[in-house]
Short mmCIF file of the C-alpha atoms (twelve columns), coordinates in Angstrom:
data_MODEL
# 
_entry.id   MODEL 
# 
loop_
_atom_site.group_PDB 
_atom_site.id 
_atom_site.type_symbol 
_atom_site.label_atom_id 
_atom_site.label_alt_id 
_atom_site.label_comp_id 
_atom_site.label_asym_id 
_atom_site.label_seq_id 
_atom_site.Cartn_x 
_atom_site.Cartn_y 
_atom_site.Cartn_z 
_atom_site.pdbx_PDB_model_num 
ATOM 1   C CA . MET A 1   158.908 90.782 -114.364 1 
ATOM 2   C CA . PRO A 2   160.526 92.893 -111.580 1 
ATOM 3   C CA . ALA A 3   159.945 91.685 -108.076 1 
ATOM 4   C CA . GLY A 4   158.407 95.020 -107.035 1 
ATOM 5   C CA . ASN A 5   155.620 94.727 -109.605 1 
ATOM 6   C CA . SER A 6   154.590 91.158 -108.761 1 
ATOM 7   C CA . ARG A 7   150.876 90.683 -108.014 1 
ATOM 8   C CA . PRO A 8   148.421 87.802 -108.017 1 
ATOM 9   C CA . VAL A 9   147.586 86.633 -111.490 1 
ATOM 10  C CA . PRO A 10  144.210 84.925 -112.193 1 
ATOM 11  C CA . VAL A 11  144.763 81.468 -113.584 1 
ATOM 12  C CA . ASN A 12  141.184 80.103 -113.517 1 
ATOM 13  C CA . VAL A 13  141.984 76.589 -112.343 1 
ATOM 14  C CA . ARG A 14  138.603 74.905 -111.898 1 
ATOM 15  C CA . GLY A 15  138.160 71.882 -109.675 1 
ATOM 16  C CA . THR A 16  136.844 68.802 -111.365 1 
ATOM 17  C CA . ASP A 17  135.481 66.825 -108.380 1 
ATOM 18  C CA . ASP A 18  134.564 63.704 -110.335 1 
ATOM 19  C CA . SER A 19  134.628 61.318 -107.354 1 
ATOM 20  C CA . CYS A 20  131.827 58.880 -106.621 1 
ATOM 21  C CA . CYS A 21  130.329 61.358 -104.129 1 
ATOM 22  C CA . GLY A 22  131.313 64.468 -106.049 1 
ATOM 23  C CA . VAL A 23  129.163 67.351 -107.207 1 
ATOM 24  C CA . PHE A 24  128.536 66.062 -110.729 1 
ATOM 25  C CA . PHE A 25  127.763 62.530 -109.595 1 
ATOM 26  C CA . LEU A 26  125.300 63.733 -106.938 1 
ATOM 27  C CA . LYS A 27  123.753 66.168 -109.410 1 
ATOM 28  C CA . TYR A 28  122.838 63.392 -111.840 1 
ATOM 29  C CA . VAL A 29  121.659 61.172 -108.995 1 
ATOM 30  C CA . LEU A 30  119.336 64.023 -108.002 1 
ATOM 31  C CA . TYR A 31  118.066 64.208 -111.608 1 
ATOM 32  C CA . ILE A 32  117.181 60.514 -111.473 1 
ATOM 33  C CA . PHE A 33  115.582 60.927 -108.054 1 
ATOM 34  C CA . ASN A 34  113.474 63.834 -109.303 1 
ATOM 35  C CA . PHE A 35  112.207 61.760 -112.213 1 
ATOM 36  C CA . ILE A 36  111.212 58.955 -109.815 1 
ATOM 37  C CA . LEU A 37  109.641 61.568 -107.532 1 
ATOM 38  C CA . LEU A 38  107.613 62.903 -110.472 1 
ATOM 39  C CA . LEU A 39  106.272 59.429 -111.257 1 
ATOM 40  C CA . SER A 40  105.459 58.835 -107.593 1 
ATOM 41  C CA . GLY A 41  103.692 62.186 -107.336 1 
ATOM 42  C CA . LEU A 42  101.601 61.373 -110.398 1 
ATOM 43  C CA . ALA A 43  100.697 58.000 -108.897 1 
ATOM 44  C CA . VAL A 44  99.646  59.584 -105.580 1 
ATOM 45  C CA . LEU A 45  97.656  62.250 -107.435 1 
ATOM 46  C CA . GLY A 46  95.999  59.536 -109.537 1 
ATOM 47  C CA . ILE A 47  95.001  57.522 -106.447 1 
ATOM 48  C CA . GLY A 48  93.559  60.653 -104.839 1 
ATOM 49  C CA . LEU A 49  91.552  61.597 -107.942 1 
ATOM 50  C CA . TRP A 50  90.344  58.007 -108.351 1 
ATOM 51  C CA . THR A 51  89.122  58.064 -104.746 1 
ATOM 52  C CA . PHE A 52  87.393  61.399 -105.289 1 
ATOM 53  C CA . LEU A 53  85.692  60.399 -108.549 1 
ATOM 54  C CA . ASP A 54  84.938  56.707 -108.021 1 
ATOM 55  C CA . LYS A 55  84.781  56.165 -104.244 1 
ATOM 56  C CA . GLN A 56  82.864  59.236 -103.123 1 
ATOM 57  C CA . TRP A 57  79.923  56.998 -102.233 1 
ATOM 58  C CA . LEU A 58  81.990  55.524 -99.382  1 
ATOM 59  C CA . ALA A 59  81.995  58.911 -97.678  1 
ATOM 60  C CA . GLY A 60  78.223  59.027 -98.109  1 
ATOM 61  C CA . LEU A 61  77.905  55.785 -96.132  1 
ATOM 62  C CA . LEU A 62  80.034  57.152 -93.293  1 
ATOM 63  C CA . GLY A 63  77.931  60.312 -93.079  1 
ATOM 64  C CA . GLU A 64  79.207  62.908 -90.597  1 
ATOM 65  C CA . HIS A 65  81.876  60.437 -89.459  1 
ATOM 66  C CA . SER A 66  83.613  60.484 -92.844  1 
ATOM 67  C CA . LEU A 67  86.111  63.195 -91.801  1 
ATOM 68  C CA . VAL A 68  89.143  60.883 -91.632  1 
ATOM 69  C CA . PHE A 69  88.391  59.340 -95.023  1 
ATOM 70  C CA . VAL A 70  87.836  62.769 -96.613  1 
ATOM 71  C CA . ILE A 71  91.059  64.137 -95.066  1 
ATOM 72  C CA . LEU A 72  93.025  61.202 -96.479  1 
ATOM 73  C CA . MET A 73  91.453  61.635 -99.903  1 
ATOM 74  C CA . TYR A 74  92.197  65.355 -100.163 1 
ATOM 75  C CA . SER A 75  95.650  64.859 -98.625  1 
ATOM 76  C CA . LEU A 76  96.613  62.518 -101.458 1 
ATOM 77  C CA . ILE A 77  95.326  64.955 -104.078 1 
ATOM 78  C CA . GLY A 78  97.066  67.937 -102.463 1 
ATOM 79  C CA . ILE A 79  100.387 66.185 -101.846 1 
ATOM 80  C CA . GLY A 80  100.451 64.658 -105.324 1 
ATOM 81  C CA . ALA A 81  99.739  68.001 -106.990 1 
ATOM 82  C CA . PHE A 82  102.305 69.762 -104.770 1 
ATOM 83  C CA . VAL A 83  105.011 67.226 -105.621 1 
ATOM 84  C CA . VAL A 84  104.298 67.265 -109.365 1 
ATOM 85  C CA . THR A 85  103.963 71.017 -109.872 1 
ATOM 86  C CA . PHE A 86  106.338 72.504 -107.310 1 
ATOM 87  C CA . VAL A 87  108.748 70.133 -105.569 1 
ATOM 88  C CA . PHE A 88  109.823 68.487 -108.839 1 
ATOM 89  C CA . LEU A 89  110.577 71.851 -110.500 1 
ATOM 90  C CA . ILE A 90  112.483 73.163 -107.474 1 
ATOM 91  C CA . GLY A 91  114.541 69.963 -107.375 1 
ATOM 92  C CA . CYS A 92  115.478 70.133 -111.051 1 
ATOM 93  C CA . CYS A 93  116.365 73.849 -110.869 1 
ATOM 94  C CA . SER A 94  118.460 73.255 -107.764 1 
ATOM 95  C CA . ALA A 95  120.407 70.449 -109.444 1 
ATOM 96  C CA . VAL A 96  120.975 72.467 -112.632 1 
ATOM 97  C CA . ARG A 97  122.131 75.629 -110.894 1 
ATOM 98  C CA . LYS A 98  124.015 73.796 -108.122 1 
ATOM 99  C CA . ASN A 99  122.821 76.525 -105.759 1 
ATOM 100 C CA . ARG A 100 123.257 75.664 -102.092 1 
ATOM 101 C CA . CYS A 101 120.323 77.788 -100.879 1 
ATOM 102 C CA . CYS A 102 117.978 76.214 -103.443 1 
ATOM 103 C CA . LEU A 103 119.142 72.750 -102.452 1 
ATOM 104 C CA . MET A 104 118.476 73.428 -98.777  1 
ATOM 105 C CA . PHE A 105 115.042 74.846 -99.634  1 
ATOM 106 C CA . TYR A 106 114.367 71.713 -101.677 1 
ATOM 107 C CA . SER A 107 115.336 69.575 -98.664  1 
ATOM 108 C CA . VAL A 108 112.892 71.498 -96.482  1 
ATOM 109 C CA . LEU A 109 110.101 70.905 -99.029  1 
ATOM 110 C CA . LEU A 110 110.865 67.185 -99.053  1 
ATOM 111 C CA . LEU A 111 110.791 67.157 -95.252  1 
ATOM 112 C CA . LEU A 112 107.391 68.889 -95.326  1 
ATOM 113 C CA . VAL A 113 106.025 66.286 -97.753  1 
ATOM 114 C CA . PHE A 114 107.491 63.553 -95.534  1 
ATOM 115 C CA . ILE A 115 105.669 64.918 -92.454  1 
ATOM 116 C CA . LEU A 116 102.359 65.205 -94.342  1 
ATOM 117 C CA . GLU A 117 102.622 61.687 -95.739  1 
ATOM 118 C CA . ALA A 118 103.632 60.236 -92.360  1 
ATOM 119 C CA . SER A 119 100.623 61.921 -90.737  1 
ATOM 120 C CA . SER A 120 98.330  60.498 -93.424  1 
ATOM 121 C CA . GLY A 121 99.846  57.058 -92.871  1 
ATOM 122 C CA . VAL A 122 99.171  57.228 -89.124  1 
ATOM 123 C CA . LEU A 123 95.552  58.294 -89.749  1 
ATOM 124 C CA . THR A 124 95.114  55.435 -92.214  1 
ATOM 125 C CA . TYR A 125 96.526  52.907 -89.743  1 
ATOM 126 C CA . LEU A 126 94.296  54.129 -86.898  1 
ATOM 127 C CA . PHE A 127 91.202  54.056 -89.103  1 
ATOM 128 C CA . GLU A 128 92.007  50.605 -90.473  1 
ATOM 129 C CA . TYR A 129 92.604  49.248 -86.944  1 
ATOM 130 C CA . ARG A 130 89.052  50.210 -85.957  1 
ATOM 131 C CA . ILE A 131 87.472  49.445 -89.311  1 
ATOM 132 C CA . HIS A 132 85.176  46.577 -88.245  1 
ATOM 133 C CA . ASN A 133 83.460  48.410 -85.397  1 
ATOM 134 C CA . GLN A 134 83.397  51.706 -87.284  1 
ATOM 135 C CA . VAL A 135 81.926  50.346 -90.518  1 
ATOM 136 C CA . SER A 136 79.423  48.104 -88.722  1 
ATOM 137 C CA . PHE A 137 78.116  50.945 -86.554  1 
ATOM 138 C CA . LEU A 138 78.065  53.584 -89.287  1 
ATOM 139 C CA . LEU A 139 76.517  51.324 -91.933  1 
ATOM 140 C CA . ASN A 140 73.767  50.250 -89.528  1 
ATOM 141 C CA . ASN A 141 73.126  53.829 -88.466  1 
ATOM 142 C CA . THR A 142 72.963  55.107 -92.060  1 
ATOM 143 C CA . LEU A 143 70.768  52.263 -93.240  1 
ATOM 144 C CA . LEU A 144 68.342  52.320 -90.316  1 
ATOM 145 C CA . HIS A 145 67.936  56.045 -89.744  1 
ATOM 146 C CA . LYS A 146 69.064  58.049 -92.790  1 
ATOM 147 C CA . TYR A 147 67.883  56.258 -95.896  1 
ATOM 148 C CA . ASN A 148 64.547  58.069 -96.016  1 
ATOM 149 C CA . VAL A 149 65.816  61.523 -94.914  1 
ATOM 150 C CA . ASP A 150 69.288  61.948 -96.449  1 
ATOM 151 C CA . PRO A 151 69.434  61.809 -100.292 1 
ATOM 152 C CA . THR A 152 73.250  61.440 -100.277 1 
ATOM 153 C CA . ALA A 153 73.065  58.480 -97.904  1 
ATOM 154 C CA . ALA A 154 70.240  56.946 -99.943  1 
ATOM 155 C CA . ARG A 155 72.235  57.173 -103.177 1 
ATOM 156 C CA . SER A 156 75.295  55.649 -101.498 1 
ATOM 157 C CA . ILE A 157 73.302  52.752 -100.053 1 
ATOM 158 C CA . ASP A 158 71.530  52.068 -103.360 1 
ATOM 159 C CA . TYR A 159 74.880  52.104 -105.191 1 
ATOM 160 C CA . MET A 160 76.440  49.809 -102.589 1 
ATOM 161 C CA . GLN A 161 73.617  47.254 -102.763 1 
ATOM 162 C CA . THR A 162 73.576  47.249 -106.558 1 
ATOM 163 C CA . TYR A 163 77.353  47.268 -106.990 1 
ATOM 164 C CA . LYS A 164 78.113  44.714 -104.246 1 
ATOM 165 C CA . ARG A 165 75.020  42.572 -104.881 1 
ATOM 166 C CA . CYS A 166 73.919  42.580 -101.271 1 
ATOM 167 C CA . CYS A 167 71.021  43.828 -99.143  1 
ATOM 168 C CA . GLY A 168 71.042  45.436 -95.704  1 
ATOM 169 C CA . CYS A 169 73.910  45.380 -93.245  1 
ATOM 170 C CA . SER A 170 73.909  41.794 -91.936  1 
ATOM 171 C CA . SER A 171 71.028  40.580 -94.107  1 
ATOM 172 C CA . TYR A 172 67.927  41.827 -95.918  1 
ATOM 173 C CA . ASN A 173 65.993  41.551 -92.615  1 
ATOM 174 C CA . ASP A 174 67.722  44.729 -91.393  1 
ATOM 175 C CA . TRP A 175 65.363  46.776 -93.545  1 
ATOM 176 C CA . MET A 176 62.371  45.588 -91.511  1 
ATOM 177 C CA . ALA A 177 63.703  47.554 -88.525  1 
ATOM 178 C CA . SER A 178 64.521  50.719 -90.456  1 
ATOM 179 C CA . ASP A 179 62.776  54.082 -90.282  1 
ATOM 180 C CA . TRP A 180 62.291  53.807 -94.050  1 
ATOM 181 C CA . TYR A 181 60.210  50.639 -93.644  1 
ATOM 182 C CA . ARG A 182 58.097  51.963 -90.779  1 
ATOM 183 C CA . THR A 183 57.370  55.460 -92.047  1 
ATOM 184 C CA . VAL A 184 57.518  55.384 -95.841  1 
ATOM 185 C CA . VAL A 185 56.580  52.085 -97.398  1 
ATOM 186 C CA . ALA A 186 54.840  50.001 -94.761  1 
ATOM 187 C CA . ASN A 187 51.529  50.557 -96.535  1 
ATOM 188 C CA . GLU A 188 52.990  49.326 -99.815  1 
ATOM 189 C CA . THR A 189 54.205  46.072 -98.214  1 
ATOM 190 C CA . ARG A 190 57.565  46.723 -99.915  1 
ATOM 191 C CA . TYR A 191 60.061  44.974 -97.671  1 
ATOM 192 C CA . VAL A 192 63.337  46.193 -99.157  1 
ATOM 193 C CA . PRO A 193 64.440  48.997 -101.497 1 
ATOM 194 C CA . ASP A 194 64.482  48.166 -105.179 1 
ATOM 195 C CA . SER A 195 68.290  48.314 -105.159 1 
ATOM 196 C CA . CYS A 196 68.261  44.943 -103.333 1 
ATOM 197 C CA . CYS A 197 66.750  43.267 -106.377 1 
ATOM 198 C CA . LYS A 198 68.791  41.042 -108.652 1 
ATOM 199 C CA . THR A 199 66.939  42.532 -111.622 1 
ATOM 200 C CA . LEU A 200 66.289  46.196 -110.915 1 
ATOM 201 C CA . THR A 201 62.751  47.226 -111.875 1 
ATOM 202 C CA . PRO A 202 60.333  49.697 -110.210 1 
ATOM 203 C CA . GLY A 203 58.545  48.046 -107.273 1 
ATOM 204 C CA . CYS A 204 60.620  44.858 -107.405 1 
ATOM 205 C CA . GLY A 205 61.205  45.095 -103.625 1 
ATOM 206 C CA . LEU A 206 57.613  43.967 -103.041 1 
ATOM 207 C CA . ARG A 207 58.579  40.319 -103.424 1 
ATOM 208 C CA . VAL A 208 61.056  38.839 -100.936 1 
ATOM 209 C CA . ASN A 209 62.414  35.545 -102.229 1 
ATOM 210 C CA . PRO A 210 65.923  34.335 -103.114 1 
ATOM 211 C CA . ASN A 211 65.185  34.498 -106.823 1 
ATOM 212 C CA . ASN A 212 64.261  38.161 -106.611 1 
ATOM 213 C CA . ILE A 213 66.513  39.848 -104.018 1 
ATOM 214 C CA . TYR A 214 69.937  39.387 -102.480 1 
ATOM 215 C CA . TYR A 215 69.763  37.823 -99.029  1 
ATOM 216 C CA . ALA A 216 73.379  38.408 -97.943  1 
ATOM 217 C CA . GLY A 217 74.275  41.593 -96.081  1 
ATOM 218 C CA . CYS A 218 76.777  44.233 -97.216  1 
ATOM 219 C CA . LEU A 219 78.934  44.514 -94.081  1 
ATOM 220 C CA . VAL A 220 81.634  42.045 -95.141  1 
ATOM 221 C CA . HIS A 221 81.826  43.584 -98.613  1 
ATOM 222 C CA . MET A 222 82.150  47.082 -97.180  1 
ATOM 223 C CA . GLU A 223 84.860  46.080 -94.708  1 
ATOM 224 C CA . ASP A 224 86.850  44.594 -97.577  1 
ATOM 225 C CA . GLU A 225 86.228  47.684 -99.725  1 
ATOM 226 C CA . PHE A 226 87.466  50.058 -97.030  1 
ATOM 227 C CA . ARG A 227 90.404  47.859 -96.065  1 
ATOM 228 C CA . ILE A 228 91.653  47.409 -99.631  1 
ATOM 229 C CA . HIS A 229 91.291  51.088 -100.432 1 
ATOM 230 C CA . LEU A 230 92.953  52.198 -97.217  1 
ATOM 231 C CA . ASN A 231 95.806  49.760 -97.858  1 
ATOM 232 C CA . ILE A 232 96.329  51.283 -101.309 1 
ATOM 233 C CA . MET A 233 96.297  54.804 -99.898  1 
ATOM 234 C CA . SER A 234 98.627  53.834 -97.060  1 
ATOM 235 C CA . ALA A 235 101.076 52.004 -99.337  1 
ATOM 236 C CA . MET A 236 101.302 54.953 -101.728 1 
ATOM 237 C CA . GLY A 237 101.794 57.400 -98.878  1 
ATOM 238 C CA . MET A 238 104.440 55.366 -97.057  1 
ATOM 239 C CA . GLY A 239 106.237 54.625 -100.330 1 
ATOM 240 C CA . LEU A 240 106.494 58.341 -101.028 1 
ATOM 241 C CA . CYS A 241 107.655 58.853 -97.419  1 
ATOM 242 C CA . CYS A 242 110.580 56.477 -97.910  1 
ATOM 243 C CA . LEU A 243 111.428 58.207 -101.175 1 
ATOM 244 C CA . GLN A 244 111.617 61.577 -99.403  1 
ATOM 245 C CA . ILE A 245 114.310 60.280 -97.049  1 
ATOM 246 C CA . PHE A 246 116.637 59.465 -99.955  1 
ATOM 247 C CA . GLY A 247 115.868 62.807 -101.571 1 
ATOM 248 C CA . ILE A 248 116.707 64.731 -98.398  1 
ATOM 249 C CA . ILE A 249 120.001 62.828 -98.049  1 
ATOM 250 C CA . PHE A 250 120.993 63.421 -101.697 1 
ATOM 251 C CA . ALA A 251 120.069 67.121 -101.585 1 
ATOM 252 C CA . CYS A 252 121.955 67.737 -98.323  1 
ATOM 253 C CA . CYS A 253 125.030 65.872 -99.584  1 
ATOM 254 C CA . LEU A 254 124.982 67.841 -102.824 1 
ATOM 255 C CA . ALA A 255 124.623 71.143 -100.935 1 
ATOM 256 C CA . LYS A 256 127.605 70.230 -98.771  1 
ATOM 257 C CA . ARG A 257 129.733 69.222 -101.757 1 
ATOM 258 C CA . VAL A 258 128.736 72.382 -103.662 1 
ATOM 259 C CA . ARG A 259 129.978 74.523 -100.777 1 
ATOM 260 C CA . LYS A 260 133.316 72.707 -100.608 1 
ATOM 261 C CA . TRP A 261 133.630 72.747 -104.399 1 
ATOM 262 C CA . ALA A 262 132.965 76.503 -104.516 1 
ATOM 263 C CA . GLU A 263 135.461 77.187 -101.738 1 
ATOM 264 C CA . ARG A 264 138.186 75.174 -103.475 1 
ATOM 265 C CA . ASN A 265 137.567 76.861 -106.811 1 
ATOM 266 C CA . GLU A 266 137.639 80.294 -105.205 1 
ATOM 267 C CA . THR A 267 140.996 79.636 -103.569 1 
ATOM 268 C CA . SER A 268 142.333 78.136 -106.805 1 
ATOM 269 C CA . TYR A 269 141.338 81.132 -108.879 1 
ATOM 270 C CA . TRP A 270 144.051 83.431 -107.524 1 
ATOM 271 C CA . HIS A 271 147.485 81.943 -107.646 1 
ATOM 272 C CA . GLN A 272 150.578 83.625 -106.348 1 
# 
């Protein structure tokens, strides 16, 4: 070919980049991470739904002070659903397309989930640290002053006493000082609600003896119930937090390698 007619000729030389930190390696690592993230999101969503469906009575015992517990419950449901339906799909699409903008957006989503989970973990820790005083005060207040006026509180207390096989806060004697005892059933000489009975029958609270009712209080049982449940919620949240850190690192590394890989392929495409 004459020298005067020479021009760049496309020779489509594509970079392979098969190193241990290359584009293709990081892409498949991100696939694996997304699968683990999906399982973790389902677990968090399951814990949140379990709390909502099976532990709603705990919020009834806390009354107007149940805000922290309710926030934690709905946070788990919201974060789990967000991870499963949105973050997982964005992560998979980003890895398939190897698009730098999508990968950076995915990293931002993971950072957002990390912040939400860290905030939930801090709330859980603060609530658990004060659990003895909080539960003791709130359980006493609900039992003494709300049982006869708040149907939600009454249902929660009845469920607690039946489910935990206990009566009152510290002991069955707590009911003698309650508004329920003074204003509702004093004339019936019923000393405790029927839910304190070992065999639940209408009017069984009329007889106070160890063969008929539970003597032990519910405070210790409720402290354990809250502590165990908060530990589960905290462990799930902090576990997902740690997972987000690895995801952010993988996504950022892949975005960086994609940029370098694209630049090298672009310069290799036209060859003098």
